[in-house]
N, C-alpha and C positions, 0 to 999 in steps of 0.2 A: 244638454243644451249647447248649441254653438257658442263659443267664447264671446264673440262680438255681440251676440244677442243677449247673453247674460250680463255683459257690461252695460249695454244700452239700457236694459231694463232696470239695472241697479241705479244708473244715473237718473232715470225717470222717477223711480220709486222714492228716492230720498232727496231728489232735486239737488244734486251735487256733481260738479265736474272735477272736484278736488281729489288728488291722490296724496296721501300722507306718506312721505318717505320715512322709513325707520332707519336712522343713521346713528348708531350708538358709538360715538367717538369715545375711545377709552379714557382720554385725558379729561373729557368733560363729565364723564360719569364717575370715574374712579380716582381722579387726581386729588391731591391734598387740598386744593382750593375749590373743589366741586361743590356747588350748592346742592346738587342732587344727593351726593353722598352724605353731606351734612344733615340733610332732612331725614335720612334713613341711617342713622349712625351704627346700628347693630347688624346691618345686612352685609353679607359677603359680596364680592364683585359679581359672582354669578347670580345671587339673589337681586342685586341692584339691576342687573341687566334684565332679569325676568320682570321686575316691577316696571322698569322703563317701557318695555314692550307692551305690558299689560295696559298701562295708562294710554299709550298711543292707539292700541286696538280698541279700547273702550271709547276713546274720543272718535275714532273713525267710524264706529258703528252708526253714529248719528250724523256725522258731518262729511264723510268721504265716500266716494264711489269705489275706492280701492286703497290698499296699502302697498308700499314698495320697499321691502327690506333690502338694504345694501349688503350683499353677501360678504364683501371684503372685510367689513368691521367685525362681523361674527367670526369669520375665518381667522382673523388676527388674534382672537382670544383662545384659539386652540379647541380642544375637544369639548370643553364646557360651552364655548361660544356656539359651536355647531349644534350641540344638544338644545340650547335655548332657541336657536334659529328654527330647528325642526318643530319645537313646541309652539313657537310664535306663529308659524305658518298654519299649523293645525288649529290653533285658537282663533285666528282670524277667519279661517274658512268655516269653522263651526258656527260662527256668528253671522255667516252669510256675506262676509266681506271678501271680494276677489283679491287675490294676492298676485302681485307682479314681482317676480324675483329679479332683482337688478344684479346680474352676474356678468353680463356682456360676454358670454361665451362665444367661441368661434374656432373651428378647427376642421381638419380634413376628415372625410370618410368615416371610418369606424370610431375615431375619437369624437367627432361631432355627434355620432349616434349615442356614444356613452354619456356625453354631457346631456343630451336630450333625455336619456333614461333617468339621469339623476334628478332632473327638474320637471319633466313633463310626463312621467310615468306615475299613475295613481298609487302604485305599490312602493314608491320611493319615500324615504323619510323626509325628502325635501321637495315633495310635489307641490307645485304652484299652479295658479290659473294661467300664468303667462311668464315668459322669460325674455329678458333683453339679450339680443345676439349681435355679434360683430360681423359685418359682411365682407371685410377687406381681404379675406382669403379666396373670395370668388363665389359666384352664385351657387355652384355645386355644394359648397359647404353649408349653405342655408337649408338645403333640401331635407337633410335628416331631421332638423328641428321642425320644419313645417309639417313634415310627414308625421312625426311623433305627436305634435300638437293636434293635428287633425284627428288622429286616432283616439286621443284622450279627451277631446272636447276642450282643449286648452288653446292658447294663442302665443304668438311671439311678437316682439317689437324690435325691429331692425334699426340699428343706428344709421341715420341718413344725414342729418345736419345737426351736430351736437352743439350744446350751449357754451362750451368752454372757449376762452379767448383764442386758443391756438388751433381751433378746428379747421380754419380756412387753409392752413398750410398744405393739407392733403385734400380735404373735401371740396374746396373751391377751385381745384385745378381745372383749367379749361381743356377739354379734350379735342384734339385736332380733327379726329375723324367725324365728330358730330357737332362741334362748336358749342357743346353744352358743358355745364359744370359736372364734375364727378358725382356730386350729391344727387343731381338730377338723374344720372344714369342708374345710380343705386335705387332711387325712388321708382324708376320704371321696372327694375328687377323685382322690387317689392310687390308692385301691382301684378306683375305676371305670376309671381309665386303664389299669390292668394286667389287668383282668378277662378280657380275651380272649386273654391270652398267659400261661397258667399252666403251669409245668413239672411234671415227673413227681413232685416232692416237695411240690407244693402251693403253690409260691410264684411270683409273677409276676416279670416282668423290671423292674418299677417298685418300687423300694424307697423308704424314707423315712429322713430324718435326724432323730433325736430324742435330745436331750442327756441325758447321765447326771446332770447337775446339777439335773434336775427329775424325781426318781424317781416322784412321784405322777402327774405327767402322763405319764411313760413307761409306767407301769402301765396307765393308761386308754387310751393310744394303741395299746398292744399289742393290745387287744381290737378297736379300730376297724380297725387295719391287719392283719387276720388273714391275708391272703395276701401280705404284703410282708416282705422282709428289712429289718431295721432296722440302720442304720449309726449307732452311738452314739458321739458325741464327748464330751469333757469328763472322761474318766477320766484320772487321773494329775495332770499339772501344773495343770489347771483345778480340781482339788479333788474330782472325782467318785471314788468308791471302788468296789470290786468289789461291795460290798453294794448300792450304788445302782443297779447295772446288772442285778441279778437279775430285776426285772420285765420286762426286754426279751426274755428267753428264753421259749420255749414249754416245756411240761412235759418234753419230750424233750431239753431242753438245746440246741435249735437255734433258728434264726429271727433271730439277731442277731449282729452283728460289732461289736467295740468298738475304737475308735481310741485310740492313744497316740502322741504325737509327741515333744514336748520331753523328757519323762521318759525316753525311750529314746535319742533322737538325741544328747542332750547329757549322758548319764549319766556320762561321764568327767569332767565338770567338778567332780564331788564328790571326785575323787581327790586334789586339791591339787597339790603340786609333783612334778616328776619324771615327768610324763605322757609316754609314748612310744607308738609305733604299736601295739604289742602290748597295752598297757594300755587304749588307746582301744577296740580291737576287743573285748577281753574285757568291759569295762564296758558297752558297747552290747549285746553278746550276753547278758550276765547280766541286764541290766534287761529285755530282751525275754523271756527265759526265765521270769523271775519274773512278768511280766505275763501270759504265756501260762498259767501254772499258777494264778495268782490268778483269772483269768477262767474257766478251766475249772472251778474250785471253785464259782464263782458260778453256773455253768450246769449244775451237776449235775442230772441228770434226777430228777424227783419220783417216788419209788417208787409203783407202782400198788397199790391196796388191794383 
């Protein structure tokens, strides 16, 4: 099935626009002051990582339209981290949860094709339903990713306007030849790249990353990216609110998915002393459920007149 169709139906089936980011900060999981490690005193770091991923995947099965593992954290843990990442991807997909690999890959020609094989080939240990990619080496570097995704029924999400405070230094540059922002030019390239592969619900397999922390730009880019699903980071710990993400959705309440990572992954840290396994699971679940409802309210379809 076409990636965008699969995502669209998952959103409808469980009524959720939430993406749970899986961000295993080593110091938060394995540090001497880690509440998570204290709750599982007999587990090795690798087993702690496995348990952390399992809790988030279990939570996502009911509350999220997708999960988004951040590859960098797993890579930082060496071979054991990569082994857990591979197992995490397979566990989520076995439960029917789409997986967006957040690796932000981007390179020229054959190197881009190799990255695409790593994450978008069903025979790979790291196969995901979608991959985040960096466009700033040029449109030709996106083509191997888009081609590989189309062949495997996967998708890509291209960085267009990211949520970080410094994104404007490059992405907001005004182009002399067109008098438009660089992020708008990238958005048009995204639309062109996916134009030949539109699913039954009107979306291509090429999505775009647009941050919740820039709601006015989000509103403008929703218009430019009319056939793309938007992956919206910045909600939650980065300061974006449900009100900020409203422009990402189409009038029918579809067309966007919103990521939350730290605000869910480490929700148990607010509990104070006496944290145990059950309270960790409950805090994570409760935070995810709250975000799910919050985003559903933001995406309420606009009544027809």
